[in-house]
N, C-alpha and C positions, 0 to 999 in steps of 0.2 A: 459416378463422382469418385475422385481419388482423394481419400482422406489422409494419405501418408504425407509426412513433412517433405518438402522439396529438399534436394541434396544439400543446398547451402545452409538450410536450417538444421538439418541433421548434423552437419559439421559444426555449426554454432553450438548445438546442444552438447556434443562431445567435448568441445573446447571449454565451455562453461563448466561442465561436470568435472573435467580434469582439474580446473582451477579450484573449484569448490572442494574437491576431495583432497587436494594438496595444501590449500591455504586456509580454508574456513573450518572444515569438519574437525581437523586435529585440535583446534583451539576453541571450539564452540562451548565446551563445558567451562573452560577458563573464562571466556567472555561472560558467561552467566554468573560464575562465582564472583568475579571482580566487578561486575556491572560496568564493564568498560570494553568497548571495541578498540583494539590498539590502532593508533594513527597509522602505524606501518602497514596494517592490513588495508585501511582505507586508501592509502597511497598505491598499494599494489593493485587494488581494484580500479583505481583511476587510470593507472598505466595500462591496464588490460582493456580499457575502453568501456567499462561497465556503466559508468555514470552518464554516458551519452548514447548508449546502444540503440534506442528506438528512434532517435532524432535524425533529421535530415543531414546528409553529409555536407550540405550547404553551410551548416553551422558547426561543422566539426564532429557531428554525431556518427553513429555507425550505420544509419539508414536501415535498421532491421525492423522498424515498425512495431506495432503492438504485438504482432505474432512473435517476433524475436524477443521482445521484452517479456512476454509471458513465459517463454521457454526459459529465459534467465531466472525469472522469479521463482519458477517451480524448482529449479536446481538449487538455488541459494537456500530456499526455505526448507528443503530436505535436510540441510545441515544446521541452519540457524535462522530462526524467525526474526531475531533481533537485527541481524545483519540485513535481512530482507527488508525490514522496516526502514533502515537507513537509506537503502537504495530506493524503495518505493516512495518514501516521503519526498525524496529529491526529484526523482523522475516523474512519477505518476501524478503528483498533485502540486508540489512546490514549483518545479520547472515546467510541469505540464500546463499550468495556467498561462504562463508566458508563451509557451509554444502554441497553444490552441488559439488564444485570442489576442496575443500581443501584436503590436505593429511590426513591420519589417525592420524599422530602425531599432526597436526594443530587442528583437531577436538577434540582430547583428551585434548589439551592444552586450547582451547578457548570455546568450546561449553558448557561444564558444567556450567561455570559462566554465559554465555549468557542464557542458559535454566533456570537457577534459578533467572534470572533478577538481579543478583548482578552487572552485567555490561550490558550496553546497546550498541547497534550497530547502525551504520549509513552507508549509501551507497554514495560514492563520485565519481560521473561520470561526471555530467554536468559542463561545463565551460563557460566563457564569449563567446568564439568563437565555442563552441561545445555543442549545445543543442540537437536538433533533429539529427544533424550530429555528432553522438557520436564517429565516427571514427577519427574526426579531433582534437584530444586532443593536447593541448599545454603543459600540465603538463609533466615534463620530469622525467625519471628514469635513473640514470647513475650509472653504477657499479663501486664501489670502494672497492676492496678486498672482504671481507666477508659481505659487506653491499651494499645496493642500496640507493642512495641519491635522494630524491624527491624534486622538486621545481615547484611551480605553484599555481594556484587558482582554487577552486571548489565553485560553486554556488548552491543555493537551496538544501542544504543538510538537509533533515528532520532528526531531532535528532542531528544535527551537534554540538549543544552546549552541550547537556547533555550526548552524547555518549562517551563511554570509548574506544570502538573498532571501527575502520573505515575500510571498504572495499574500497580501493582506486585504481583507474585505471589511469595509466600514460603511456606515450609513451617511450618505450625503444629504438625505431628507427622510427622516424617520416616518413622516406622515404618509409617504408613498410606499413604504414597505418594499417587498420584492420587486414590484413593478415600477422601476425608475428611481428607487430610493437607496440602492446599494451600489457602491462602486468598488472596483478592484485596483490595487496599487502594487507596484514593484517597490519594495522598501529595502534599501541597503542598510545593514547594521551601522555602517560608517556615517549615515546621515545624522546619527545621534537621536536621543529621545526614546530609545528602545532599551528596556532593562529586562534582563532575565531574573525575575523575582524569586523563582523557585523551580527546582527540579523534582519531579514527582518520584516517589519511591513506590515501585509497582510490584505486583505479585509475579509478573512475568515480563518478558521482553527486556531482561537485564542486558545492558550493553547498548540499548537504544535510548537516547535521552528524550524525555518528554517534559516540556517546559511551560511554565506560566510566564507570559510576557506582558509587560506594561508599556504602553505607548503614551508618552507624556510630551505634548507639543512637538511631536515628530514631524519635521518639515519634509515633504515629499515634492519634488519638482512636478509641475503640471504635466510634463511629457511622460511621466511614469504611471499615468492612468492606463490600465489594461483595457483595451476596447473603448467603449463609449462610457461617459459619465452616466451613472444610473443603471448600467447593464451588468453590474458585477454579479448579481445573483445568477444570471444566466451563465456567466463564465464559470462560476463555482459549480453549477450543476453539470455543465459539459465536462469540466475537468474531473469531477467525481465519477462520471460515467466510465471514463478510461481508467481511473484509479481503482474502481471496483473490479474491473476485469483483471488487473494485475494482482489485486488482493485475492481474487478467486484463484489465480495461478499459484500464489504463495500458499493458500490453504490446500490446494491440490498437492503441492510439494510436501506439506506436512502430513497429509493423508497417505501419500505414497510411502513416506518414511514409516508411518505407523503400520502399514500393511507389511512392508519388508521386515520390520523388527518383530512383528507378530509371527511371521512365518519362520524366521531364524530361531526365535525362542522356542516355538512349538516343536521344531525339528530337533533341537538340542536337549530340551527338558524331558525328564523321565519321572513319572509318578506311579507308584504301585506297579513297577516293572513294565509300564506301558508308556510309549512316547506320547506326549501331549498331542502331537500331530495326528494321532490316530483316534482321538476322542471326538465324537460327533459335535459336542458343544463348541469345541475349539474350531472345528472345520466350518461350522455354520457362521461363526464370527468372521473367519477369514473369507468365506465365500461372500457374505453380505458386503464386507469391505471391498473386496475385489470388484464386485458389481458396481458399487457406488463410485469407486475411483475411476472405473472405465467410463461410466456415464458422465462424470464430472469433466474428465479430460476432453471428451467430445464437446461438451458445452463451452468450455473455456476457449479452446482453439478455434471452434467455428465462429464464436463471437469476436475473437481477436481478428480473424480474417475479415469479418464484416466491417469492423472498425477501420481496418486498413483500406477498405474499399470506399470509405467515406459514408457508410451507412449509419443511421441513428440507432444506437444500441441501448437506450435507456432501460427498456424492458429486459433485454438480455443481461445487461450488467447487473441489474437489481436481482434477477433470478440467480445469477452466478454467485453474487455476493452472499445471498441468503443460503443457497443450497451448498455452496462450497464450504462455508464456515460451519455449517451444521454437519456436513459429512466429516469435516476435520474433527469436530467435537466428538462425534460417535466413534471415529477411528481411534483417536488417542485414548478415549475411555476404554474401548475394547482392548487396546494394546496394554494398558495398565492391568486390566482384568486377566489377560493371558499371562502376564508376568507374575501375577499374584503379589505376594509381599515384596518381592524384589522390585516391582514397579513403583513402590511407594518410597523407596530409599532415596533420600536427598542426594541429588547429583546424578541419579540414574537418567539416561537420555529420555526415557519415556516420561519421567517425572517432570523434566524440564519442558518437554513439548506440551505436557498437560497444562502447565502454568502459562506457557506462551500462547496457547490456543485460545484461552478464554476471552481475551479482548476482541478477537476477530469478529464476534457476533455483535459488537458494540460500535467500534470505530468505523469511520467513513460511512456513517448512516446505520443506525441499528437495524437488525433484521426485521423488526416490526415496521419500521419506516419503509424498508425494501418491499414488504408485502403490500403496503399502501400504494407504492409506485407501480408494482406489478398489476394490481387490480385496476388502477386508473388507466394504465397503458392498454390493458386488455379490453376495458370498456371502449376506449377510443378505436382500437383495431377492429372491434366488432360493430362499430357505428353507433355506440351509445354515448351519452354525455358522461364525462368523468365526474 
């Protein structure tokens, strides 16, 4: 088997890396300090085709699939996790829900503008009483003639403030729960009835907005139901399968950055007339990180390839989400340790990555939930009841 990237993907990787090194990396610290990603950068990314990269050329996308998307996410996250979240929330889950289960008419209507980056998307699932228990939604969807009316609150919506298009999940029948009681909707902010009630002040991911949204008598046309009424929970889970792959790729990018900065610092730093690079303790941290990054890269790209072949990757995406974010945590922690006191200085790149990394083990399904999914899928694959 040939595990090398095909030439067109290697070219994509070089192109994305050149863009990131020229446009994102030089201002990553400023984005963190100002807690703002400049609109000019978002426009440049849109012009470069980043917001539609994995989607079909039929809708104006780049046609690069999940594999190309993961390549892009790894490169972006090496420089800025916050910028990676803007892209990931738009492609992986916000636009992803429409792309995966939307009707052809819905895709024709919404995907071209999303692919061009003219409009941004967000994914609205989490609620005050429904975090890991995503089936326990309290936001209601009530049918009134040719419209559905949404009422409720959504938390932790990445891109929630800047997004124009929302993929929203609401209970059409709470008594039925996940099996027939949840529906997915395409909501345009212009419909009205959507209020950005609060922007969260976070310890990391500065520059990526995270919003509390209130839906109050938000009228959504009947034709904006994604898939079938009552099948929204399944849409959410399928969307998150892909989202977790790209999140794993972003964590891989952060881990690669941590490895690179450890090596650079160890080579340059001298203590007691000896290079840090020659100290066994440092070498072991670098060696452990190099092994984990290599293993993670194989996991991410093999699963992305499977996804592009139309294979079910629930088990693989859960494994990658949990393993990648934990590798990322260990890597950035080692990087701070290798840097010593300099790694704790506010504004130091490893300090920023340390803060940015922490959320990765929580959002898009906590790692504890991922372990439940992995166990259940393993039971099924071995012929046992989950």
